[in-house]
N, C-alpha and C positions, 0 to 999 in steps of 0.2 A: 504494500500500500504506500502511496506517495505521502510524504510528510504533511503536505497541506491537507490531504484527505484525512490522515490520522488526526491532525489538529482539529478539523471540523467535527470528527466523531467524538473526540474528547470533550469539546465544547457542548455538543448536543447532549451527551450523556450526563454532563454536570449542569445543564441548563444555564450555560454562560453564553454571552454574545461573543462572536468570533471577531474580536477587535484587533486592530493592527498592533496595539500594545501587548496584548496576550501572545499574539503570533511572534512578535520580536523576542519576547522572553522565552517562549517555547523553542524557537529556532536556536537560540544561544544555548539553552540547557539540554537540548536533545542530544543524548549520548556524550555529553560533556563530562570528562573525567577529571577536571582540574579543581573541583569543589569551589566554585566561585562564591564570593560574598555578594551581598546586595549591591554594593558599589561597583563591583566588576560587571554584573549584569546590567546595571543602570548605564554605565559608561558605554557598553556595547549597544544597548537599545537606543541611546541618544544619537548614535551615528546615523540611524535611519529615521528616528522620530525625535527631533530636537526638543519638542515640547513635553516629552514624557517625564514625569516626576519620579523622584526616588521613592516617594510614598506609594505611587502606583506600582512600581516594580516590586516593592516589598509586599504589597497586598497580593499581587499576582503570584509571586513565589509562594506565599503562604496558602493561597487557594490551591495551587498545584500540589503543595505538600499535604494539605488536608484531603485532597482527592487521591493521594497515593501515587502521583506521577513523579514526585520528587521526595527526597528525604531531607528534612531540615536538621542540620547538625548544630546544636547549641553548645554553649560552654567552651567555645574556642574564644578568640578575642572578640569576634562578632559572629553572627549566624552565617553559616555556609550551607550550600545546597548540593545534593548529590543525586545525579540522574540514575545511578545504579541502585535500584530498590531491592534487589535480591540480597540475601544475607552475605555479608563480607565484613572485613575488619578495616580499621583505619589506624595508621601511624600518624600521630600529630606531633610536630616538632615543638618542643617547649620553648625554643628561642624565637623562631620566625613564624610559627603557626602553620607552616606548610602541611598539607594533608596528603597522604599517599595510601592508596588502597592495597589490601592484601586479601587473599582467599584463605578460608579455613574450611575443613571438610567435616569436622565433628563439633557438635555443641558441647560446651562444658556441662557437667552434670547439673540438673535442675534440683532445687530444694525439694525435699520430700513433700508429696501431696500436690505438686504443681504439674498438671498434665501438659505435655508438649504442645498439644493442639490449642491450648488456651493462650499461648504466647503470641502477641500481636506484632512485635517488632524485635529484631535482634540487632544489637550493635556491640561490637567488640572494638574498643578504642585503646590503643597503647600509646603512652607518652614516650618520646624519644628525642634525641638530638640528631637532626638530619646531617648527612655528610657535608653539606655546604657550611652549616653552622659549626660543625666539628672542626673543619679546616680553619675557620676564622677565629678560633680560640687563642 
């Protein structure tokens, strides 16, 4: 399916208008693996829609996150968004905030009495010092 068709289907399923602002945000985030912040997305969207506000981008990203299209990563220096919604882990640099994905094949053991099917979201986040920051010590 073409990306524009996919976007229209998502808007229809969520009862959203297919606005140029939503499309600009969707186009930037589609399969984007760099975990951009609101400001990163806003700077991209302003290249084609100069009047788009940071607040609009923030609202759209949160709509996408609420709909399960993106995952919102909090508790970094500011929220970042992840287009990969399947279970995976993140390495977050304690110095620069850079985020890197990694795969894991098994879940850690769940506490007694918690059935796996009741888990809504999995995030495994590891703090580290990235190679670039390690070099600059």
